[in-house]
KOLSESE-780377 format. One line per 8 residues: number of its first residue (from 1); their letters; for each residue x, y, z of C-alpha. Coordinates in steps of 0.25 Angstrom, whole numbers, plus 2048, in hexadecimal, padded with zeros to 3 digits. Example, Ala and Ser with C-alpha at 12.3 -4.5 7.8 and 13.67 -1.06 7.14 Angstrom:
! KOLSESE-780377
1> AS> 831,7EE,81F | 837,7FC,81D
***
This chain:
! KOLSESE-780377
1> MGVDRRFY> 857,7A4,7B5 | 857,7B3,7B1 | 848,7B3,7B1 | 847,7AC,7BE | 851,7B5,7C5 | 84A,7C2,7C0 | 83D,7BC,7C5 | 842,7B9,7D3
9> FALRRVAR> 846,7C7,7D4 | 839,7CC,7CF | 833,7C3,7DA | 83B,7CA,7E5 | 837,7D7,7E0 | 828,7D3,7E1 | 82B,7CE,7EF | 831,7DB,7F3
17> GLLASVLL> 825,7E3,7ED | 81B,7DA,7F3 | 821,7DD,801 | 820,7EC,7FE | 812,7EB,7FA | 80E,7E3,807 | 815,7EE,80F | 80C,7F8,809
25> SGATPGFL> 7FF,7EF,80A | 7FB,7F5,817 | 7FB,7E8,81F | 803,7EF,82B | 802,7EC,83A | 7F9,7F9,83B | 7EF,7F3,831 | 7E3,7F6,83A
33> AGAQASNP> 7E9,802,841 | 7E1,80F,841 | 7EB,818,847 | 7F7,81D,83F | 805,81F,844 | 809,82D,849 | 810,835,83E | 80C,82C,833
41> SSATNPYW> 815,82C,827 | 815,826,819 | 823,822,81C | 81E,818,826 | 811,815,81F | 80E,818,811 | 7FF,819,813 | 801,826,81B
49> GSVTAEPV> 807,82C,80E | 801,82F,800 | 804,836,7F3 | 7FE,844,7F3 | 7F5,844,7E7 | 7F0,852,7E7 | 7F6,860,7EA | 7F1,867,7F6
57> TGEVLKLT> 7E5,871,7F3 | 7DF,87C,7FB | 7D1,875,7FB | 7CC,86B,806 | 7CD,85D,801 | 7C0,856,806 | 7C2,847,808 | 7B9,83B,80B
65> LDEAVQRG> 7BE,82E,811 | 7BD,828,803 | 7C4,833,7FC | 7CF,832,806 | 7D0,823,804 | 7D1,824,7F5 | 7DC,82F,7F6 | 7E3,825,7FF
73> LKNNLGLK> 7E2,81A,7F5 | 7E7,823,7EA | 7F3,82A,7F1 | 7F7,822,7FD | 806,81F,7FD | 805,811,804 | 7FB,80D,7F9 | 803,813,7EE
81> EAEAGERS> 80F,80B,7F3 | 807,7FE,7F3 | 802,801,7E5 | 810,803,7E1 | 814,7F5,7E7 | 809,7EF,7DF | 80D,7F5,7D2 | 81B,7F0,7D5
89> LQGEKNEA> 817,7E2,7D7 | 80E,7E2,7CB | 81B,7E6,7C3 | 822,7DA,7C9 | 817,7D1,7C5 | 818,7D6,7B7 | 827,7D3,7B7 | 824,7C5,7BC
97> LQEFLPTI> 819,7C4,7B0 | 824,7C8,7A6 | 82B,7BB,7A9 | 820,7B3,7A3 | 81E,7BC,797 | 827,7BD,78A | 832,7C7,78A | 833,7CD,77C
105> WVTGATGY> 83D,7D8,778 | 843,7DE,76B | 851,7E2,769 | 857,7EA,75D | 865,7F0,75A | 86D,7F6,74F | 87C,7FA,74F | 889,7FA,749
113> YMHDLAAL> 893,7F0,74E | 8A2,7EE,74C | 8A8,7E0,750 | 8B7,7DC,752 | 8B8,7CE,74C | 8C5,7CB,753 | 8BE,7CE,761 | 8B3,7C4,75D
121> GFSQHVIS> 8BD,7B9,75A | 8BF,7BB,74B | 8CE,7BE,74B | 8D5,7C0,73D | 8DA,7B2,73E | 8CC,7AC,740 | 8C7,7B5,735 | 8D2,7B0,72C
129> EFAPLFPG> 8CC,7A2,72D | 8C0,7A6,726 | 8C8,7AB,71A | 8C5,79E,712 | 8B6,7A2,712 | 8B8,7AF,70A | 8BB,7B0,6FB | 8C9,7AD,6F8
137> GKLPPGLS> 8CB,7A7,705 | 8D0,7B4,70B | 8CA,7BE,715 | 8C4,7CB,70E | 8CE,7D6,70E | 8CD,7E0,719 | 8C5,7D7,722 | 8C4,7DE,730
145> LITRDDLT> 8C2,7D8,73D | 8B9,7E4,741 | 8AB,7E2,73B | 89F,7EC,73B | 890,7EA,739 | 883,7F0,73B | 879,7E7,743 | 86A,7E9,745
153> EGQIHYKQ> 862,7DF,74C | 854,7DD,753 | 84F,7D2,75C | 843,7CE,764 | 845,7C6,770 | 83B,7BD,777 | 83C,7B7,785 | 832,7AF,78E
161> TLFSGPVI> 832,7A6,79A | 82A,79A,796 | 82A,793,7A4 | 830,796,7B1 | 82B,792,7BF | 831,79E,7C6 | 82B,7A8,7BC | 81D,7A1,7BD
169> QGWKAAKA> 81D,7A1,7CD | 824,7AF,7CD | 819,7B4,7C5 | 80F,7AF,7CF | 817,7B5,7DA | 817,7C3,7D4 | 808,7C2,7D1 | 805,7BF,7DF
177> AAQSSYFA> 80E,7CA,7E4 | 807,7D4,7DA | 7FA,7D0,7E0 | 7FF,7D1,7EE | 804,7DF,7EB | 7F5,7E2,7E6 | 7F0,7DE,7F4 | 7FB,7E6,7FB
185> KMSARGEV> 7F6,7F2,7F3 | 7E7,7F0,7F6 | 7EB,7EE,805 | 7F2,7FC,804 | 7E5,802,7FF | 7DE,7FD,80B | 7E9,803,814 | 7E7,810,80D
193> VQQVATEY> 7D8,810,80F | 7DA,80C,81E | 7E5,817,820 | 7DD,822,818 | 7CF,81F,81F | 7D6,81E,82C | 7DC,82B,82B | 7CF,831,825
201> LRAIADQG> 7C8,82C,831 | 7D2,831,83A | 7D1,83F,834 | 7C2,83F,836 | 7C4,83B,844 | 7CD,847,846 | 7C3,850,840 | 7B9,84A,84A
209> EVDNAQAL> 7C3,84D,855 | 7C4,85C,850 | 7B5,85D,84F | 7B3,858,85E | 7BF,861,863 | 7B9,86D,85C | 7AB,86A,862 | 7B1,869,870
217> LDEAKVQL> 7B9,876,86E | 7AC,87D,86A | 7A5,878,876 | 7B1,87B,87F | 7B1,88A,879 | 7A2,88B,87C | 7A4,886,88A | 7B1,88F,88C
225> DHEHLAHE> 7A9,89C,888 | 79D,898,891 | 7A7,896,89D | 7AE,8A3,89A | 7A1,8AB,89A | 79D,8A4,8A7 | 7AA,8A7,8AD | 7A9,8B6,8A9
233> AGTVANLD> 79B,8B6,8AF | 7A0,8B0,8BC | 798,8A4,8BC | 7A3,89A,8BA | 7B1,899,8BF | 7BD,89C,8B7 | 7C1,88D,8B8 | 7B5,889,8AF
241> ELRARVQF> 7BA,893,8A4 | 7C8,88D,8A5 | 7C3,87F,8A4 | 7BB,883,898 | 7C7,88A,892 | 7D0,87E,894 | 7C6,875,88E | 7C4,87E,882
249> ETQEQALI> 7D4,87E,87F | 7D4,86F,881 | 7CA,86E,876 | 7D2,878,86E | 7DE,86E,86F | 7D6,862,86C | 7D1,869,85F | 7DF,86D,85B
257> AAENQREK> 7E4,85F,85D | 7D9,859,856 | 7DA,862,84A | 7E9,85F,849 | 7E7,850,849 | 7DC,851,83E | 7E6,859,835 | 7F1,84F,837
265> DLILLKRE> 7E8,843,834 | 7E3,84A,828 | 7F1,84C,823 | 7F4,83D,825 | 7E7,83A,81D | 7EB,843,812 | 7F9,83D,811 | 7F2,82F,810
273> IGVGPAQV> 7E9,833,804 | 7F3,83C,7FC | 7ED,84A,800 | 7F8,855,803 | 7F9,857,812 | 7F6,866,810 | 7E9,863,809 | 7DD,867,811
281> IALTDPAP> 7D3,85B,812 | 7C5,859,818 | 7C0,84B,81B | 7B1,84B,818 | 7AD,83D,81D | 7A8,83D,82C | 7AD,832,835 | 7A6,825,831
289> YSDLAEQT> 79E,81D,83B | 796,810,839 | 795,803,83F | 79D,7F7,838 | 795,7EB,835 | 799,7E0,83E | 7A4,7D6,838 | 7AA,7C9,83E
297> PEEVRALA> 7B9,7C7,83D | 7B6,7BB,834 | 7AF,7C4,82A | 7BA,7CF,82A | 7C5,7C4,829 | 7BE,7BE,81D | 7BE,7CC,816 | 7CD,7CE,81A
305> YKYRQDYQ> 7D1,7C1,814 | 7CA,7C4,807 | 7CD,7D3,806 | 7DA,7D6,80E | 7E5,7DB,804 | 7F0,7D8,80D | 7EB,7C9,80F | 7EA,7C8,800
313> NLENQAVE> 7F7,7CE,7FE | 7FE,7C4,807 | 7F6,7B8,800 | 7FC,7BD,7F3 | 80A,7BE,7FA | 808,7AF,7FD | 805,7AC,7EF | 811,7B4,7EA
321> YKAAHAVY> 81B,7AD,7F4 | 815,79F,7F0 | 818,7A3,7E1 | 826,7A7,7E5 | 828,79A,7EC | 824,793,7DF | 82D,79C,7D7 | 839,796,7DE
329> RSERLPTL> 834,788,7DE | 832,789,7CF | 841,78D,7CD | 843,77E,7CB | 83A,77E,7BE | 841,780,7B1 | 83E,78D,7A9 | 83C,78E,79B
337> SFSGYYGT> 83D,79B,793 | 83E,7A0,784 | 846,7AB,77E | 849,7AF,770 | 84B,7BA,766 | 849,7BE,757 | 851,7C9,750 | 857,7CE,743
345> STVNGAGT> 865,7D3,740 | 86B,7DC,735 | 87A,7DD,733 | 87F,7E8,72A | 872,7E9,723 | 873,7DB,71D | 865,7D7,720 | 85E,7D1,72C
353> HGDFSAVG> 85F,7C4,732 | 856,7BE,73D | 85B,7B7,749 | 853,7B1,755 | 854,7A8,761 | 84A,79F,769 | 84F,79A,776 | 848,791,780
361> TLNIPIFR> 84E,790,78E | 84C,785,798 | 852,788,7A6 | 852,77C,7AF | 857,77E,7BD | 860,772,7C2 | 865,776,7CF | 863,782,7D8
369> EAKLRGDA> 85D,77B,7E4 | 862,783,7EF | 85D,790,7E9 | 850,78A,7E5 | 84D,785,7F2 | 851,792,7F9 | 848,79A,7F0 | 83D,791,7F3
377> DVAKAQMQ> 83F,791,802 | 83F,7A0,802 | 832,7A2,7FA | 82C,797,803 | 82F,79E,80F | 82A,7AB,80A | 81D,7A4,806 | 81B,79E,814
385> SVNAQLDD> 81E,7AC,81A | 812,7B2,812 | 809,7A6,815 | 80C,7A8,824 | 809,7B7,822 | 7FC,7B4,81B | 7F8,7AB,827 | 7FB,7B6,830
393> LRGHIDQQ> 7F4,7C0,829 | 7E7,7B8,82A | 7E8,7B9,839 | 7EC,7C7,838 | 7E0,7CA,830 | 7D7,7C3,83A | 7DD,7CB,845 | 7DC,7D9,83E
401> VRSALLDV> 7CD,7D6,83B | 7CA,7D2,849 | 7D1,7DE,84E | 7CA,7E7,844 | 7BD,7E2,848 | 7C0,7E4,857 | 7C4,7F2,854 | 7B8,7F6,84C
409> NANKQLVD> 7AE,7F0,857 | 7B6,7F7,862 | 7B7,804,85B | 7A8,804,858 | 7A5,802,867 | 7AF,80E,86A | 7A7,817,860 | 79A,813,867
417> VARSNVDL> 7A0,816,875 | 7A6,823,870 | 799,828,86A | 792,825,877 | 79D,82C,87F | 79C,839,876 | 78D,839,878 | 78F,838,887
425> ATRALSDE> 79A,842,888 | 792,84C,87F | 786,84B,889 | 78F,84C,895 | 795,859,88F | 787,85F,88C | 782,85C,89A | 78F,862,8A0
433> TDRVNAGV> 78E,86E,897 | 780,871,89C | 784,86F,8AB | 78F,879,8A9 | 787,883,8A2 | 77C,882,8AD | 787,884,8B8 | 786,877,8BE
441> DDNLPLVT> 794,872,8BB | 7A1,879,8B8 | 7A8,876,8AB | 7B1,86C,8B0 | 7A8,860,8AD | 7A5,867,8A0 | 7B3,867,89C | 7B4,858,89F
449> AQATLATA> 7A8,855,897 | 7AE,85D,88B | 7BB,855,88C | 7B3,848,88D | 7AB,84B,881 | 7B8,84E,879 | 7BD,841,87D | 7B1,839,879
457> QSNLVESL> 7B0,840,86B | 7BF,83D,869 | 7BC,82F,86C | 7B1,82E,863 | 7B9,834,857 | 7C4,82A,85A | 7BA,81E,85C | 7B4,821,84E
465> YQYNVSKL> 7C1,822,848 | 7C6,815,84E | 7B9,80E,84A | 7BA,812,83C | 7C9,80F,83B | 7C6,801,841 | 7BC,7FE,836 | 7C6,802,82C
473> ALARAAGV> 7D0,7F8,832 | 7C5,7ED,832 | 7C3,7F0,823 | 7D2,7F0,821 | 7D3,7E3,828 | 7C8,7DD,81F | 7CF,7E2,813 | 7C3,7EA,80E
481> LEQQYRAY> 7C8,7F8,812 | 7C9,7FF,805 | 7BC,7F9,800 | 7B3,7FB,80C | 7B9,806,815 | 7AD,80E,813 | 7A3,803,818 | 7AC,800,824
489> LGR> 7AC,80F,828 | 79D,810,825 | 79D,81A,81A
***
């Protein structure tokens, strides 16, 4: 019973560790979400934190998307926690394995001992009964009830479980739990790739917003200078110069806001990949754009069933709980174990004497029916719960795949419309600029055209970002994000 009891405790620890690894696996309700919560913190989501790997330097750190992803895989806090969970369950599996293997240990001791024979039951009266055994039929003179001796001994012990149903089934459960933790870790790697790549793309989009705001600010400055000179020359009213100045300062505000958002998003990216927040970084990859090969829901779903780590994780959980159920059912089987030792002892230097034991133990349960049925019912309920979750996950994967494909197709159309809108707004602004410079119009339509172009450019930047994020989400839904994110982004 001692072996079985320890093994049940180990199974409970495995279950707790398995739950922790599942929580870190990244299969959260926001699995396909591109936007992040405001004020992100590693206290609420470990994937927003990291271990800072390098000290801050005065040099600009240039990063490609691939380099940022690799840094995230190396330093991200969420992944490190998932890896720690895997190592913990691997340790639990090794503990379960030890129940199969022989346990051998050596003991040795030497010391000086004093014994009170009276305390051991050899009173003076009892000892006197041994007097006929001594020469002359009398006890030796001066015989004391206090004895002293030097004892040196050494022993080698051996213990092994030869057969135990709970141990066998428990080993299968621990093995499945360890495999499940591996897939939880791999799912966490996919989460890191998605988080880092999304934030990298967000920072690229922010830089696009900054570039657009700067270009519009430069254009507004040229127009302001033109209106100022025209006003001084008396060819335009003061109202035109005021409109141009308002437009210029509005673009200044837009540029300041865009730069601030870019810096904040860069700080979050640095937190996710283990770079100090004070380190200056430069993103060297441009915003990727390419059409994605058309895929059907059936094709993507087949990939997901084959490669989705959270699906494989849950499949191994089903195996683990099935084995745990078998553990309790096998409690009715007898267990067989063997133990023994061999050693030598030396008393008062009078030579050594070997001693040994060899013990085989057969443990046959007679009646523990209430406990056995209770344990089996609990394990069966857990097994049925996991199987139900597995059925639900199949439907959830189908839903995610179809939603991701819809997002990709819709965002592709939005990019096309946004590109066309930017071209139209650029032409409209150019035509209106010519009309104002020719004195045909005042600058009110020009200001309106500038605002329209700013909105169109911002929409294009956001559409490109959402299109790339939706492709990342599709790759994640298919379970191939870490291996194929470059292909999905068209890099």
